[in-house]
C-alpha angles and dihedrals in degrees: 000000000000092000093052091051091050091048090050091052091049092051091048090047089057098040099048096057090045092052092046092049096050096041092053093055096069113128110230120215117236116243114252093230090064106102136165116253112246131015116335116240121198098196137018090252089065094057117108119212130186114262088233094059112113111215092188113099099172138050131204104241121190119209116204123190118186111215125217117272092231124062102241095173094238117144116173140151114287116203125184118197140174117245088260090059100256109148113232099170137014127174148113117289134181112230095226095054125089117237129206126168134156121221131191101228135169114276090242093068108105102153130050122198121209121201117189115172104308094340122099125187134172129211130187117232108246119180088349092302130110116191130197139172134189096240114119118229112230129197113258091215097065115149114259113219114207121201120213113244115260109235133170104237 
């Protein structure tokens, strides 16, 4: 009696998932009163788009980095990022070498960030070009320390 009950449960355990699977795969017909809003177009050639619509979603942006004029022997990781933090380039770069590379980036990118070692700089994209150099900007209001003259008195 126990074996027959177990066998019955096993058969039900197999039949129920099969019934659920096959009953859920029925293709439902769309109702005829369901229509698209606006004029119906049969092909993509029949679509009308405003003359002011810009189909281009990317721009070719060139990044220029002016190397130092003197070979200082520094070779560190160069990382280029968008302002949102998306990495677009990463590699080793010698500080005295110039760098130029063109990237195909989303049209929304208007600032490029350069990280070189511990230095981080930002540059706005102007005319599809972002330019950097390795010169450090210093504050003009630095304190001037004057030393008293050494005199033999």
